[in-house]
Biopython code that builds the backbone (N, CA, C, O; Angstrom):
import numpy as np
from Bio.PDB.StructureBuilder import StructureBuilder

atoms = [
    (1, "MET", "N", (0.813, -1.187, 0.000)),
    (1, "MET", "CA", (0.000, 0.000, 0.000)),
    (1, "MET", "C", (0.864, 1.261, 0.000)),
    (1, "MET", "O", (0.507, 2.258, -0.627)),
    (2, "LYS", "N", (1.994, 1.218, 0.699)),
    (2, "LYS", "CA", (2.878, 2.377, 0.744)),
    (2, "LYS", "C", (3.379, 2.730, -0.650)),
    (2, "LYS", "O", (3.573, 3.905, -0.962)),
    (3, "HIS", "N", (3.590, 1.711, -1.497)),
    (3, "HIS", "CA", (4.103, 1.954, -2.837)),
    (3, "HIS", "C", (3.114, 2.741, -3.679)),
    (3, "HIS", "O", (3.522, 3.516, -4.545)),
    (4, "LEU", "N", (1.820, 2.558, -3.443)),
    (4, "LEU", "CA", (0.802, 3.289, -4.188)),
    (4, "LEU", "C", (0.814, 4.769, -3.832)),
    (4, "LEU", "O", (0.465, 5.608, -4.663)),
    (5, "ILE", "N", (1.201, 5.091, -2.636)),
    (5, "ILE", "CA", (1.288, 6.483, -2.207)),
    (5, "ILE", "C", (2.567, 7.118, -2.737)),
    (5, "ILE", "O", (2.572, 8.302, -3.075)),
    (6, "VAL", "N", (3.630, 6.366, -2.814)),
    (6, "VAL", "CA", (4.934, 6.892, -3.195)),
    (6, "VAL", "C", (4.997, 7.236, -4.684)),
    (6, "VAL", "O", (5.595, 8.247, -5.052)),
    (7, "LEU", "N", (4.399, 6.423, -5.539)),
    (7, "LEU", "CA", (4.507, 6.641, -6.978)),
    (7, "LEU", "C", (4.024, 8.021, -7.416)),
    (7, "LEU", "O", (4.749, 8.687, -8.155)),
    (8, "PRO", "N", (2.843, 8.492, -7.007)),
    (8, "PRO", "CA", (2.443, 9.849, -7.408)),
    (8, "PRO", "C", (3.395, 10.931, -6.885)),
    (8, "PRO", "O", (3.635, 11.929, -7.564)),
    (9, "ALA", "N", (3.924, 10.736, -5.706)),
    (9, "ALA", "CA", (4.854, 11.729, -5.153)),
    (9, "ALA", "C", (6.144, 11.768, -5.960)),
    (9, "ALA", "O", (6.677, 12.848, -6.216)),
    (10, "VAL", "N", (6.649, 10.620, -6.362)),
    (10, "VAL", "CA", (7.865, 10.559, -7.168)),
    (10, "VAL", "C", (7.627, 11.212, -8.528)),
    (10, "VAL", "O", (8.484, 11.946, -9.019)),
    (11, "LEU", "N", (6.486, 10.955, -9.132)),
    (11, "LEU", "CA", (6.156, 11.563, -10.420)),
    (11, "LEU", "C", (6.050, 13.082, -10.302)),
    (11, "LEU", "O", (6.482, 13.803, -11.201)),
    (12, "ALA", "N", (5.488, 13.566, -9.216)),
    (12, "ALA", "CA", (5.378, 15.011, -9.005)),
    (12, "ALA", "C", (6.749, 15.647, -8.863)),
    (12, "ALA", "O", (6.987, 16.729, -9.399)),
    (13, "VAL", "N", (7.653, 14.991, -8.149)),
    (13, "VAL", "CA", (9.015, 15.504, -7.988)),
    (13, "VAL", "C", (9.713, 15.534, -9.341)),
    (13, "VAL", "O", (10.400, 16.506, -9.655)),
    (14, "ALA", "N", (9.551, 14.496, -10.141)),
    (14, "ALA", "CA", (10.189, 14.449, -11.451)),
    (14, "ALA", "C", (9.657, 15.544, -12.365)),
    (14, "ALA", "O", (10.417, 16.126, -13.139)),
    (15, "ALA", "N", (8.377, 15.829, -12.285)),
    (15, "ALA", "CA", (7.789, 16.880, -13.113)),
    (15, "ALA", "C", (8.326, 18.252, -12.735)),
    (15, "ALA", "O", (8.486, 19.108, -13.606)),
    (16, "CYS", "N", (8.602, 18.476, -11.483)),
    (16, "CYS", "CA", (9.114, 19.773, -11.039)),
    (16, "CYS", "C", (10.540, 20.018, -11.496)),
    (16, "CYS", "O", (10.957, 21.170, -11.615)),
    (17, "ALA", "N", (11.285, 18.976, -11.751)),
    (17, "ALA", "CA", (12.695, 19.121, -12.097)),
    (17, "ALA", "C", (12.892, 19.915, -13.383)),
    (17, "ALA", "O", (13.917, 20.580, -13.534)),
    (18, "ASP", "N", (11.944, 19.865, -14.312)),
    (18, "ASP", "CA", (12.082, 20.543, -15.582)),
    (18, "ASP", "C", (11.526, 21.965, -15.550)),
    (18, "ASP", "O", (11.663, 22.698, -16.529)),
    (19, "SER", "N", (10.909, 22.362, -14.458)),
    (19, "SER", "CA", (10.230, 23.652, -14.429)),
    (19, "SER", "C", (11.165, 24.845, -14.610)),
    (19, "SER", "O", (10.734, 25.864, -15.149)),
    (20, "GLY", "N", (12.383, 24.767, -14.196)),
    (20, "GLY", "CA", (13.304, 25.888, -14.335)),
    (20, "GLY", "C", (13.630, 26.220, -15.777)),
    (20, "GLY", "O", (13.926, 27.372, -16.092)),
    (21, "ALA", "N", (13.581, 25.233, -16.657)),
    (21, "ALA", "CA", (13.868, 25.474, -18.065)),
    (21, "ALA", "C", (12.758, 26.259, -18.742)),
    (21, "ALA", "O", (12.980, 26.837, -19.805)),
    (22, "SER", "N", (11.580, 26.295, -18.158)),
    (22, "SER", "CA", (10.448, 27.038, -18.721)),
    (22, "SER", "C", (10.345, 28.449, -18.147)),
    (22, "SER", "O", (9.341, 29.132, -18.351)),
    (23, "TYR", "N", (11.353, 28.875, -17.448)),
    (23, "TYR", "CA", (11.342, 30.172, -16.775)),
    (23, "TYR", "C", (11.105, 31.310, -17.763)),
    (23, "TYR", "O", (11.707, 31.348, -18.835)),
    (24, "GLN", "N", (10.223, 32.234, -17.391)),
    (24, "GLN", "CA", (9.945, 33.441, -18.172)),
    (24, "GLN", "C", (10.597, 34.622, -17.439)),
    (24, "GLN", "O", (10.061, 35.081, -16.431)),
    (25, "PRO", "N", (11.735, 35.119, -17.921)),
    (25, "PRO", "CA", (12.472, 36.146, -17.200)),
    (25, "PRO", "C", (11.803, 37.522, -17.276)),
    (25, "PRO", "O", (10.946, 37.777, -18.122)),
    (26, "ILE", "N", (12.221, 38.382, -16.376)),
    (26, "ILE", "CA", (11.781, 39.775, -16.345)),
    (26, "ILE", "C", (12.855, 40.603, -17.042)),
    (26, "ILE", "O", (14.041, 40.493, -16.732)),
    (27, "LEU", "N", (12.427, 41.421, -17.972)),
    (27, "LEU", "CA", (13.370, 42.245, -18.719)),
    (27, "LEU", "C", (13.315, 43.687, -18.253)),
    (27, "LEU", "O", (12.275, 44.169, -17.804)),
    (28, "ASP", "N", (14.439, 44.368, -18.364)),
    (28, "ASP", "CA", (14.512, 45.801, -18.115)),
    (28, "ASP", "C", (14.304, 46.489, -19.462)),
    (28, "ASP", "O", (15.248, 46.642, -20.236)),
    (29, "GLY", "N", (13.085, 46.897, -19.737)),
    (29, "GLY", "CA", (12.766, 47.516, -21.018)),
    (29, "GLY", "C", (11.973, 46.569, -21.909)),
    (29, "GLY", "O", (11.556, 45.489, -21.492)),
    (30, "GLN", "N", (11.783, 46.999, -23.124)),
    (30, "GLN", "CA", (11.012, 46.220, -24.095)),
    (30, "GLN", "C", (11.867, 45.097, -24.694)),
    (30, "GLN", "O", (13.066, 45.273, -24.908)),
    (31, "PRO", "N", (11.248, 43.951, -24.962)),
    (31, "PRO", "CA", (11.998, 42.869, -25.608)),
    (31, "PRO", "C", (12.327, 43.226, -27.059)),
    (31, "PRO", "O", (11.557, 43.906, -27.739)),
    (32, "THR", "N", (13.467, 42.760, -27.507)),
    (32, "THR", "CA", (13.868, 42.980, -28.899)),
    (32, "THR", "C", (13.120, 42.006, -29.798)),
    (32, "THR", "O", (12.422, 41.111, -29.323)),
    (33, "ALA", "N", (13.275, 42.193, -31.090)),
    (33, "ALA", "CA", (12.615, 41.313, -32.058)),
    (33, "ALA", "C", (13.115, 39.871, -31.934)),
    (33, "ALA", "O", (12.373, 38.929, -32.211)),
    (34, "ALA", "N", (14.347, 39.705, -31.527)),
    (34, "ALA", "CA", (14.940, 38.363, -31.431)),
    (34, "ALA", "C", (14.667, 37.686, -30.091)),
    (34, "ALA", "O", (15.063, 36.538, -29.889)),
    (35, "PHE", "N", (13.996, 38.384, -29.173)),
    (35, "PHE", "CA", (13.856, 37.856, -27.817)),
    (35, "PHE", "C", (13.174, 36.497, -27.779)),
    (35, "PHE", "O", (13.687, 35.580, -27.137)),
    (36, "GLN", "N", (12.048, 36.338, -28.437)),
    (36, "GLN", "CA", (11.306, 35.071, -28.357)),
    (36, "GLN", "C", (12.111, 33.891, -28.898)),
    (36, "GLN", "O", (12.085, 32.808, -28.313)),
    (37, "SER", "N", (12.818, 34.085, -29.996)),
    (37, "SER", "CA", (13.625, 32.976, -30.527)),
    (37, "SER", "C", (14.819, 32.701, -29.615)),
    (37, "SER", "O", (15.190, 31.544, -29.415)),
    (38, "ASP", "N", (15.421, 33.749, -29.064)),
    (38, "ASP", "CA", (16.529, 33.557, -28.113)),
    (38, "ASP", "C", (16.039, 32.861, -26.841)),
    (38, "ASP", "O", (16.716, 31.981, -26.309)),
    (39, "LEU", "N", (14.863, 33.259, -26.360)),
    (39, "LEU", "CA", (14.294, 32.627, -25.166)),
    (39, "LEU", "C", (14.063, 31.138, -25.407)),
    (39, "LEU", "O", (14.407, 30.311, -24.563)),
    (40, "ALA", "N", (13.488, 30.796, -26.547)),
    (40, "ALA", "CA", (13.247, 29.378, -26.867)),
    (40, "ALA", "C", (14.562, 28.601, -26.935)),
    (40, "ALA", "O", (14.641, 27.470, -26.456)),
    (41, "ALA", "N", (15.591, 29.206, -27.528)),
    (41, "ALA", "CA", (16.888, 28.530, -27.628)),
    (41, "ALA", "C", (17.520, 28.352, -26.252)),
    (41, "ALA", "O", (18.089, 27.301, -25.956)),
    (42, "CYS", "N", (17.419, 29.374, -25.417)),
    (42, "CYS", "CA", (18.002, 29.292, -24.067)),
    (42, "CYS", "C", (17.243, 28.290, -23.197)),
    (42, "CYS", "O", (17.856, 27.556, -22.422)),
    (43, "GLN", "N", (15.933, 28.253, -23.319)),
    (43, "GLN", "CA", (15.137, 27.270, -22.575)),
    (43, "GLN", "C", (15.474, 25.858, -23.030)),
    (43, "GLN", "O", (15.558, 24.942, -22.211)),
    (44, "SER", "N", (15.667, 25.680, -24.323)),
    (44, "SER", "CA", (16.050, 24.364, -24.841)),
    (44, "SER", "C", (17.418, 23.947, -24.305)),
    (44, "SER", "O", (17.625, 22.790, -23.938)),
    (45, "LEU", "N", (18.341, 24.893, -24.265)),
    (45, "LEU", "CA", (19.671, 24.618, -23.714)),
    (45, "LEU", "C", (19.565, 24.165, -22.260)),
    (45, "LEU", "O", (20.193, 23.183, -21.864)),
    (46, "ALA", "N", (18.774, 24.880, -21.471)),
    (46, "ALA", "CA", (18.600, 24.528, -20.055)),
    (46, "ALA", "C", (17.927, 23.172, -19.901)),
    (46, "ALA", "O", (18.308, 22.388, -19.032)),
    (47, "ARG", "N", (16.941, 22.891, -20.726)),
    (47, "ARG", "CA", (16.195, 21.635, -20.644)),
    (47, "ARG", "C", (17.082, 20.432, -20.963)),
    (47, "ARG", "O", (16.853, 19.337, -20.449)),
    (48, "ASN", "N", (18.086, 20.633, -21.803)),
    (48, "ASN", "CA", (18.949, 19.535, -22.235)),
    (48, "ASN", "C", (20.098, 19.231, -21.285)),
    (48, "ASN", "O", (20.935, 18.383, -21.594)),
    (49, "GLN", "N", (20.159, 19.885, -20.163)),
    (49, "GLN", "CA", (21.226, 19.644, -19.186)),
    (49, "GLN", "C", (20.861, 18.444, -18.318)),
    (49, "GLN", "O", (20.313, 18.611, -17.229)),
    (50, "ARG", "N", (21.151, 17.272, -18.780)),
    (50, "ARG", "CA", (20.749, 16.029, -18.118)),
    (50, "ARG", "C", (21.535, 15.724, -16.850)),
    (50, "ARG", "O", (21.106, 14.887, -16.055)),
    (51, "GLN", "N", (22.674, 16.380, -16.638)),
    (51, "GLN", "CA", (23.429, 16.114, -15.415)),
    (51, "GLN", "C", (22.618, 16.509, -14.187)),
    (51, "GLN", "O", (22.831, 15.957, -13.107)),
    (52, "PHE", "N", (21.686, 17.462, -14.333)),
    (52, "PHE", "CA", (20.847, 17.848, -13.202)),
    (52, "PHE", "C", (19.898, 16.711, -12.839)),
    (52, "PHE", "O", (19.612, 16.489, -11.663)),
    (53, "ASP", "N", (19.409, 15.987, -13.851)),
    (53, "ASP", "CA", (18.524, 14.858, -13.584)),
    (53, "ASP", "C", (19.274, 13.758, -12.836)),
    (53, "ASP", "O", (18.723, 13.122, -11.938)),
    (54, "LYS", "N", (20.523, 13.541, -13.209)),
    (54, "LYS", "CA", (21.339, 12.543, -12.514)),
    (54, "LYS", "C", (21.595, 12.962, -11.073)),
    (54, "LYS", "O", (21.617, 12.124, -10.172)),
    (55, "ALA", "N", (21.788, 14.251, -10.859)),
    (55, "ALA", "CA", (22.002, 14.749, -9.498)),
    (55, "ALA", "C", (20.747, 14.557, -8.651)),
    (55, "ALA", "O", (20.845, 14.255, -7.461)),
    (56, "THR", "N", (19.568, 14.730, -9.253)),
    (56, "THR", "CA", (18.314, 14.524, -8.530)),
    (56, "THR", "C", (18.161, 13.059, -8.133)),
    (56, "THR", "O", (17.754, 12.756, -7.011)),
    (57, "VAL", "N", (18.486, 12.156, -9.048)),
    (57, "VAL", "CA", (18.416, 10.728, -8.731)),
    (57, "VAL", "C", (19.414, 10.388, -7.622)),
    (57, "VAL", "O", (19.105, 9.608, -6.721)),
    (58, "GLY", "N", (20.603, 10.972, -7.691)),
    (58, "GLY", "CA", (21.601, 10.739, -6.652)),
    (58, "GLY", "C", (21.137, 11.244, -5.297)),
    (58, "GLY", "O", (21.356, 10.592, -4.276)),
    (59, "ALA", "N", (20.492, 12.412, -5.289)),
    (59, "ALA", "CA", (19.980, 12.957, -4.023)),
    (59, "ALA", "C", (18.876, 12.068, -3.461)),
    (59, "ALA", "O", (18.790, 11.875, -2.248)),
    (60, "ALA", "N", (18.031, 11.525, -4.336)),
    (60, "ALA", "CA", (16.970, 10.628, -3.885)),
    (60, "ALA", "C", (17.569, 9.341, -3.313)),
    (60, "ALA", "O", (17.107, 8.840, -2.287)),
    (61, "ALA", "N", (18.594, 8.812, -3.977)),
    (61, "ALA", "CA", (19.235, 7.596, -3.484)),
    (61, "ALA", "C", (19.916, 7.822, -2.142)),
    (61, "ALA", "O", (19.817, 6.993, -1.237)),
    (62, "LEU", "N", (20.601, 8.943, -2.022)),
    (62, "LEU", "CA", (21.249, 9.275, -0.754)),
    (62, "LEU", "C", (20.210, 9.448, 0.344)),
    (62, "LEU", "O", (20.399, 8.976, 1.465)),
    (63, "GLY", "N", (19.112, 10.126, 0.020)),
    (63, "GLY", "CA", (18.031, 10.297, 0.987)),
    (63, "GLY", "C", (17.427, 8.976, 1.395)),
    (63, "GLY", "O", (17.098, 8.778, 2.564)),
    (64, "ALA", "N", (17.274, 8.059, 0.438)),
    (64, "ALA", "CA", (16.713, 6.746, 0.747)),
    (64, "ALA", "C", (17.624, 5.969, 1.695)),
    (64, "ALA", "O", (17.159, 5.341, 2.647)),
    (65, "GLY", "N", (18.925, 6.020, 1.422)),
    (65, "GLY", "CA", (19.868, 5.320, 2.291)),
    (65, "GLY", "C", (19.886, 5.894, 3.698)),
    (65, "GLY", "O", (19.869, 5.156, 4.683)),
    (66, "THR", "N", (19.920, 7.200, 3.781)),
    (66, "THR", "CA", (19.913, 7.854, 5.089)),
    (66, "THR", "C", (18.615, 7.571, 5.827)),
    (66, "THR", "O", (18.620, 7.274, 7.021)),
    (67, "GLY", "N", (17.495, 7.667, 5.100)),
    (67, "GLY", "CA", (16.196, 7.399, 5.714)),
    (67, "GLY", "C", (16.062, 5.976, 6.201)),
    (67, "GLY", "O", (15.477, 5.723, 7.254)),
    (68, "ALA", "N", (16.609, 5.033, 5.427)),
    (68, "ALA", "CA", (16.550, 3.619, 5.836)),
    (68, "ALA", "C", (17.344, 3.399, 7.125)),
    (68, "ALA", "O", (16.901, 2.688, 8.027)),
    (69, "ILE", "N", (18.505, 4.011, 7.196)),
    (69, "ILE", "CA", (19.331, 3.860, 8.407)),
    (69, "ILE", "C", (18.622, 4.478, 9.610)),
    (69, "ILE", "O", (18.550, 3.869, 10.677)),
    (70, "LEU", "N", (18.105, 5.682, 9.431)),
    (70, "LEU", "CA", (17.416, 6.341, 10.537)),
    (70, "LEU", "C", (16.134, 5.603, 10.922)),
    (70, "LEU", "O", (15.791, 5.529, 12.102)),
    (71, "GLY", "N", (15.432, 5.061, 9.939)),
    (71, "GLY", "CA", (14.225, 4.297, 10.228)),
    (71, "GLY", "C", (14.518, 3.026, 10.992)),
    (71, "GLY", "O", (13.734, 2.613, 11.846)),
    (72, "GLU", "N", (15.633, 2.411, 10.691)),
    (72, "GLU", "CA", (16.021, 1.186, 11.384)),
    (72, "GLU", "C", (16.459, 1.473, 12.814)),
    (72, "GLU", "O", (16.192, 0.676, 13.714)),
    (73, "VAL", "N", (17.124, 2.594, 13.032)),
    (73, "VAL", "CA", (17.624, 2.961, 14.358)),
    (73, "VAL", "C", (16.476, 3.385, 15.280)),
    (73, "VAL", "O", (16.510, 3.121, 16.482)),
    (74, "ASP", "N", (15.468, 4.040, 14.714)),
    (74, "ASP", "CA", (14.327, 4.519, 15.500)),
    (74, "ASP", "C", (13.541, 3.326, 16.047)),
    (74, "ASP", "O", (13.270, 2.372, 15.318)),
    (75, "ASP", "N", (13.176, 3.381, 17.324)),
    (75, "ASP", "CA", (12.453, 2.270, 17.954)),
    (75, "ASP", "C", (11.090, 2.028, 17.308)),
    (75, "ASP", "O", (10.660, 0.881, 17.190)),
    (76, "GLU", "N", (10.418, 3.074, 16.894)),
    (76, "GLU", "CA", (9.088, 2.928, 16.320)),
    (76, "GLU", "C", (9.098, 2.977, 14.798)),
    (76, "GLU", "O", (8.041, 2.831, 14.183)),
    (77, "GLY", "N", (10.231, 3.173, 14.179)),
    (77, "GLY", "CA", (10.322, 3.299, 12.732)),
    (77, "GLY", "C", (10.667, 1.989, 12.063)),
    (77, "GLY", "O", (10.939, 0.985, 12.722)),
    (78, "ASP", "N", (10.650, 2.015, 10.749)),
    (78, "ASP", "CA", (11.091, 0.854, 9.991)),
    (78, "ASP", "C", (11.954, 1.350, 8.832)),
    (78, "ASP", "O", (11.823, 2.492, 8.391)),
    (79, "ALA", "N", (12.823, 0.489, 8.353)),
    (79, "ALA", "CA", (13.777, 0.874, 7.317)),
    (79, "ALA", "C", (13.066, 1.260, 6.021)),
    (79, "ALA", "O", (13.466, 2.223, 5.368)),
    (80, "LEU", "N", (12.020, 0.526, 5.637)),
    (80, "LEU", "CA", (11.312, 0.824, 4.393)),
    (80, "LEU", "C", (10.639, 2.187, 4.455)),
    (80, "LEU", "O", (10.741, 2.976, 3.516)),
    (81, "GLY", "N", (9.964, 2.460, 5.540)),
    (81, "GLY", "CA", (9.317, 3.761, 5.695)),
    (81, "GLY", "C", (10.324, 4.888, 5.682)),
    (81, "GLY", "O", (10.093, 5.928, 5.066)),
    (82, "GLY", "N", (11.439, 4.688, 6.358)),
    (82, "GLY", "CA", (12.493, 5.699, 6.362)),
    (82, "GLY", "C", (13.096, 5.900, 4.988)),
    (82, "GLY", "O", (13.393, 7.027, 4.592)),
    (83, "ALA", "N", (13.279, 4.804, 4.257)),
    (83, "ALA", "CA", (13.839, 4.895, 2.906)),
    (83, "ALA", "C", (12.895, 5.642, 1.976)),
    (83, "ALA", "O", (13.332, 6.462, 1.169)),
    (84, "ILE", "N", (11.616, 5.362, 2.086)),
    (84, "ILE", "CA", (10.633, 6.045, 1.237)),
    (84, "ILE", "C", (10.619, 7.535, 1.548)),
    (84, "ILE", "O", (10.673, 8.364, 0.640)),
    (85, "PHE", "N", (10.547, 7.869, 2.818)),
    (85, "PHE", "CA", (10.540, 9.279, 3.207)),
    (85, "PHE", "C", (11.837, 9.969, 2.786)),
    (85, "PHE", "O", (11.810, 11.084, 2.263)),
    (86, "GLY", "N", (12.950, 9.319, 3.009)),
    (86, "GLY", "CA", (14.249, 9.893, 2.642)),
    (86, "GLY", "C", (14.387, 10.087, 1.144)),
    (86, "GLY", "O", (14.925, 11.100, 0.697)),
    (87, "ALA", "N", (13.903, 9.121, 0.358)),
    (87, "ALA", "CA", (13.966, 9.247, -1.098)),
    (87, "ALA", "C", (13.127, 10.419, -1.581)),
    (87, "ALA", "O", (13.546, 11.167, -2.465)),
    (88, "LEU", "N", (11.957, 10.578, -1.008)),
    (88, "LEU", "CA", (11.095, 11.700, -1.395)),
    (88, "LEU", "C", (11.726, 13.035, -1.009)),
    (88, "LEU", "O", (11.720, 13.983, -1.794)),
    (89, "ALA", "N", (12.267, 13.100, 0.195)),
    (89, "ALA", "CA", (12.894, 14.348, 0.642)),
    (89, "ALA", "C", (14.129, 14.668, -0.207)),
    (89, "ALA", "O", (14.310, 15.804, -0.645)),
    (90, "GLY", "N", (14.964, 13.674, -0.433)),
    (90, "GLY", "CA", (16.162, 13.887, -1.247)),
    (90, "GLY", "C", (15.820, 14.214, -2.685)),
    (90, "GLY", "O", (16.446, 15.085, -3.288)),
    (91, "GLY", "N", (14.834, 13.527, -3.245)),
    (91, "GLY", "CA", (14.410, 13.801, -4.614)),
    (91, "GLY", "C", (13.828, 15.188, -4.761)),
    (91, "GLY", "O", (14.089, 15.876, -5.747)),
    (92, "ALA", "N", (13.036, 15.601, -3.782)),
    (92, "ALA", "CA", (12.447, 16.941, -3.826)),
    (92, "ALA", "C", (13.537, 18.005, -3.760)),
    (92, "ALA", "O", (13.501, 18.982, -4.508)),
    (93, "ALA", "N", (14.500, 17.817, -2.869)),
    (93, "ALA", "CA", (15.600, 18.780, -2.757)),
    (93, "ALA", "C", (16.414, 18.826, -4.048)),
    (93, "ALA", "O", (16.797, 19.900, -4.513)),
    (94, "GLY", "N", (16.673, 17.657, -4.621)),
    (94, "GLY", "CA", (17.411, 17.603, -5.886)),
    (94, "GLY", "C", (16.648, 18.256, -7.025)),
    (94, "GLY", "O", (17.244, 18.927, -7.868)),
    (95, "ALA", "N", (15.327, 18.067, -7.059)),
    (95, "ALA", "CA", (14.503, 18.670, -8.108)),
    (95, "ALA", "C", (14.485, 20.186, -7.992)),
    (95, "ALA", "O", (14.543, 20.888, -9.001)),
    (96, "VAL", "N", (14.405, 20.690, -6.781)),
    (96, "VAL", "CA", (14.425, 22.144, -6.572)),
    (96, "VAL", "C", (15.768, 22.708, -7.026)),
    (96, "VAL", "O", (15.811, 23.745, -7.688)),
    (97, "ASN", "N", (16.852, 22.042, -6.679)),
    (97, "ASN", "CA", (18.183, 22.483, -7.081)),
    (97, "ASN", "C", (18.321, 22.477, -8.601)),
    (97, "ASN", "O", (18.848, 23.426, -9.181)),
    (98, "ALA", "N", (17.849, 21.412, -9.247)),
    (98, "ALA", "CA", (17.923, 21.324, -10.705)),
    (98, "ALA", "C", (17.109, 22.427, -11.357)),
    (98, "ALA", "O", (17.537, 23.015, -12.351)),
    (99, "SER", "N", (15.938, 22.711, -10.804)),
    (99, "SER", "CA", (15.079, 23.754, -11.348)),
    (99, "SER", "C", (15.757, 25.114, -11.239)),
    (99, "SER", "O", (15.728, 25.898, -12.188)),
    (100, "GLU", "N", (16.362, 25.400, -10.101)),
    (100, "GLU", "CA", (17.054, 26.675, -9.907)),
    (100, "GLU", "C", (18.244, 26.812, -10.852)),
    (100, "GLU", "O", (18.497, 27.898, -11.372)),
    (101, "ARG", "N", (18.967, 25.733, -11.075)),
    (101, "ARG", "CA", (20.124, 25.783, -11.962)),
    (101, "ARG", "C", (19.697, 25.969, -13.409)),
    (101, "ARG", "O", (20.357, 26.684, -14.162)),
    (102, "ARG", "N", (18.593, 25.328, -13.808)),
    (102, "ARG", "CA", (18.086, 25.516, -15.173)),
    (102, "ARG", "C", (17.597, 26.950, -15.373)),
    (102, "ARG", "O", (17.803, 27.538, -16.435)),
    (103, "GLU", "N", (16.960, 27.501, -14.368)),
    (103, "GLU", "CA", (16.505, 28.894, -14.442)),
    (103, "GLU", "C", (17.703, 29.826, -14.622)),
    (103, "GLU", "O", (17.648, 30.761, -15.420)),
    (104, "ALA", "N", (18.768, 29.576, -13.893)),
    (104, "ALA", "CA", (19.977, 30.391, -14.007)),
    (104, "ALA", "C", (20.591, 30.280, -15.401)),
    (104, "ALA", "O", (21.133, 31.257, -15.919)),
    (105, "ILE", "N", (20.511, 29.109, -16.003)),
    (105, "ILE", "CA", (21.029, 28.939, -17.367)),
    (105, "ILE", "C", (20.236, 29.801, -18.337)),
    (105, "ILE", "O", (20.818, 30.451, -19.205)),
    (106, "VAL", "N", (18.916, 29.814, -18.199)),
    (106, "VAL", "CA", (18.075, 30.637, -19.079)),
    (106, "VAL", "C", (18.472, 32.109, -18.943)),
    (106, "VAL", "O", (18.658, 32.802, -19.944)),
    (107, "VAL", "N", (18.599, 32.578, -17.712)),
    (107, "VAL", "CA", (18.937, 33.985, -17.462)),
    (107, "VAL", "C", (20.304, 34.324, -18.051)),
    (107, "VAL", "O", (20.437, 35.311, -18.775)),
    (108, "GLU", "N", (21.313, 33.523, -17.752)),
    (108, "GLU", "CA", (22.672, 33.821, -18.233)),
    (108, "GLU", "C", (22.771, 33.701, -19.748)),
    (108, "GLU", "O", (23.488, 34.475, -20.382)),
    (109, "CYS", "N", (22.077, 32.764, -20.324)),
    (109, "CYS", "CA", (22.074, 32.600, -21.775)),
    (109, "CYS", "C", (21.487, 33.847, -22.447)),
    (109, "CYS", "O", (22.040, 34.355, -23.422)),
    (110, "LEU", "N", (20.366, 34.331, -21.914)),
    (110, "LEU", "CA", (19.746, 35.530, -22.482)),
    (110, "LEU", "C", (20.641, 36.759, -22.304)),
    (110, "LEU", "O", (20.735, 37.594, -23.203)),
    (111, "ARG", "N", (21.280, 36.867, -21.176)),
    (111, "ARG", "CA", (22.210, 37.983, -20.963)),
    (111, "ARG", "C", (23.364, 37.904, -21.956)),
    (111, "ARG", "O", (23.806, 38.917, -22.496)),
    (112, "GLY", "N", (23.840, 36.690, -22.185)),
    (112, "GLY", "CA", (24.919, 36.492, -23.146)),
    (112, "GLY", "C", (24.520, 36.861, -24.563)),
    (112, "GLY", "O", (25.376, 37.181, -25.387)),
    (113, "ARG", "N", (23.244, 36.820, -24.847)),
    (113, "ARG", "CA", (22.741, 37.189, -26.164)),
    (113, "ARG", "C", (22.333, 38.662, -26.221)),
    (113, "ARG", "O", (21.749, 39.111, -27.207)),
    (114, "GLY", "N", (22.638, 39.396, -25.180)),
    (114, "GLY", "CA", (22.442, 40.833, -25.192)),
    (114, "GLY", "C", (21.117, 41.347, -24.628)),
    (114, "GLY", "O", (20.805, 42.530, -24.769)),
    (115, "HIS", "N", (20.350, 40.487, -24.003)),
    (115, "HIS", "CA", (19.068, 40.915, -23.431)),
    (115, "HIS", "C", (19.287, 41.403, -21.998)),
    (115, "HIS", "O", (20.100, 40.845, -21.261)),
    (116, "ARG", "N", (18.563, 42.434, -21.617)),
    (116, "ARG", "CA", (18.717, 43.030, -20.280)),
    (116, "ARG", "C", (17.777, 42.325, -19.308)),
    (116, "ARG", "O", (16.687, 42.816, -19.017)),
    (117, "VAL", "N", (18.206, 41.184, -18.818)),
    (117, "VAL", "CA", (17.411, 40.383, -17.891)),
    (117, "VAL", "C", (17.724, 40.822, -16.472)),
    (117, "VAL", "O", (18.887, 40.890, -16.075)),
    (118, "VAL", "N", (16.667, 41.122, -15.704)),
    (118, "VAL", "CA", (16.871, 41.530, -14.314)),
    (118, "VAL", "C", (16.439, 40.454, -13.324)),
    (118, "VAL", "O", (16.762, 40.540, -12.139)),
    (119, "GLY", "N", (15.739, 39.478, -13.777)),
    (119, "GLY", "CA", (15.312, 38.408, -12.867)),
    (119, "GLY", "C", (14.409, 37.426, -13.501)),
    (119, "GLY", "O", (13.975, 36.476, -12.849)),
]
sb = StructureBuilder()
sb.init_structure("model")
sb.init_model(0)
sb.init_chain("A")
sb.init_seg("    ")
for serial, (resi, resn, name, xyz) in enumerate(atoms, 1):
    if name == "N":
        sb.init_residue(resn, " ", resi, " ")
    sb.init_atom(name, np.array(xyz, "f"), 0.0, 1.0, " ", f" {name:<3s}", serial, name[0])
structure = sb.get_structure()
C-alpha cells in the first residue's frame, strides 16, 4: 500500500525538475525582435542539461539510504518507511536544485545574447 502512495509523489518531484527550463524572465525595457527565438533557444539549452537529472536521482538515493538507516535505528520506525521518506525528501531537494540551476542557465544565456534580464 505504501508503494501506491509513493509513486504519485515521485512523479510530481520528477515533473518539477524541468520547471526551471520554462522560466519566463523579467526584462529591463522592451523585448527585442529576437527575444522570443533567443528565449526558446536558451530554454532548450537549459532543458537539455541532463546532469541535473542525474544529481536529482543521486539525491533521492542518498536520501533513501539515510532514511533507511534512521528508520532502522528509531524504535518505532522501519527501514522501508524511512527509505521512502528519505527518497522523497532527497528527490524533492534535488529537483528544486535542478530547477534553480536551469533557471539560471536561461537567465545567463539571455544575458549572453544581449538581453537586459533583471530576474
